[in-house]
C-alpha positions as CSV (number, residue, x, y, z in Angstrom):
1,M,17.9,-15.4,-3.6
2,N,15.2,-13.4,-1.7
3,E,12.1,-13.3,-3.9
4,E,9.8,-10.3,-3.6
5,K,6.3,-11.1,-2.7
6,K,3.9,-9.5,-5.1
7,N,0.4,-8.3,-4.4
8,I,-2.0,-9.9,-6.8
9,I,-5.6,-9.0,-7.5
10,T,-8.0,-10.8,-9.8
11,I,-10.1,-8.6,-12.1
12,M,-12.7,-9.4,-14.8
13,N,-11.6,-8.1,-18.2
14,D,-13.8,-6.8,-21.0
15,Q,-14.2,-10.4,-22.4
16,G,-15.6,-11.6,-19.0
17,E,-12.4,-13.6,-18.2
18,Q,-10.6,-13.5,-14.8
19,V,-7.1,-12.0,-15.0
20,D,-4.5,-11.9,-12.3
21,C,-2.9,-8.4,-12.0
22,E,0.0,-7.2,-10.0
23,V,-0.7,-4.2,-7.8
24,L,1.8,-1.5,-8.4
25,F,0.7,1.0,-5.7
26,T,-2.2,2.4,-3.8
27,F,-2.7,5.9,-2.5
28,D,-5.3,8.3,-1.1
29,S,-5.8,11.6,-2.7
30,E,-6.4,14.7,-0.6
31,E,-7.7,16.5,-3.8
32,T,-10.4,14.0,-4.7
33,K,-10.9,12.4,-1.2
34,K,-10.7,9.0,-2.9
35,S,-8.4,5.9,-2.7
36,Y,-6.8,4.6,-5.9
37,I,-5.1,1.5,-7.0
38,A,-2.7,1.1,-10.0
39,Y,-2.1,-2.3,-11.4
40,T,-0.8,-4.2,-14.4
41,D,-1.5,-7.5,-16.2
42,N,2.1,-7.3,-17.4
43,T,1.1,-7.1,-21.0
44,E,2.6,-4.6,-23.4
45,D,1.0,-2.1,-25.8
46,E,1.9,-1.8,-29.5
47,V,5.1,0.2,-28.7
48,G,6.4,-2.1,-25.9
49,N,5.2,-0.1,-22.9
50,T,3.7,-2.1,-20.0
51,K,0.0,-1.6,-19.7
52,V,-1.0,0.1,-16.4
53,F,-4.6,0.4,-15.2
54,A,-6.1,2.5,-12.4
55,S,-9.3,2.4,-10.4
56,C,-10.9,3.7,-7.3
57,Y,-11.2,1.3,-4.5
58,D,-12.5,1.0,-0.9
59,P,-9.5,0.6,1.4
60,S,-11.8,-0.6,4.3
61,G,-12.6,-3.7,2.2
62,A,-16.4,-3.2,2.8
63,N,-16.8,-3.0,-1.0
64,S,-14.4,-5.1,-3.0
65,A,-15.5,-3.7,-6.4
66,L,-13.1,-1.5,-8.3
67,T,-14.7,1.5,-9.9
68,P,-13.5,3.5,-12.9
69,L,-11.9,6.9,-12.6
70,E,-14.5,9.5,-13.2
71,S,-12.7,12.7,-14.3
72,E,-9.7,14.0,-16.2
73,E,-8.4,15.3,-12.9
74,E,-8.2,11.8,-11.5
75,W,-6.3,10.5,-14.6
76,Q,-3.9,13.5,-14.3
77,V,-3.2,12.6,-10.7
78,I,-2.4,8.9,-11.7
79,E,-0.3,10.0,-14.7
80,N,1.7,12.4,-12.6
81,I,2.5,9.7,-10.1
82,L,3.5,7.2,-12.8
83,A,5.7,9.8,-14.5
84,S,7.4,10.5,-11.1
85,I,8.0,6.7,-10.5
86,Q,9.3,6.2,-14.0
87,E,11.7,9.1,-13.7
88,K,13.0,7.8,-10.3
89,V,13.5,4.3,-11.8
90,S,15.4,5.8,-14.8
91,N,17.6,7.9,-12.5
92,D,18.3,4.9,-10.3
93,S,19.2,2.8,-13.3
94,S,21.6,5.3,-14.7
95,A,23.4,5.7,-11.4
96,E,24.5,2.1,-11.4
């Protein structure tokens, strides 16, 4: 079986503990002129949805710190991409 290699980042959670997270995707936004990373710690919320987090990052690697999204516009961009991915996955699953 061919195992998929996962991109893993280590973040510091609110309790000061290091947590390994799987990178879901990264992208650059023309609208905001920033680079974003979406990732998950593969835990679920109270209704069973996988928790997904998003941050701004420096793709050059000069600054390794993730920074929080600063506006509702940034969150909307992330939510639109996640909805698009979820719709594609659902359509692919129903086609099988």
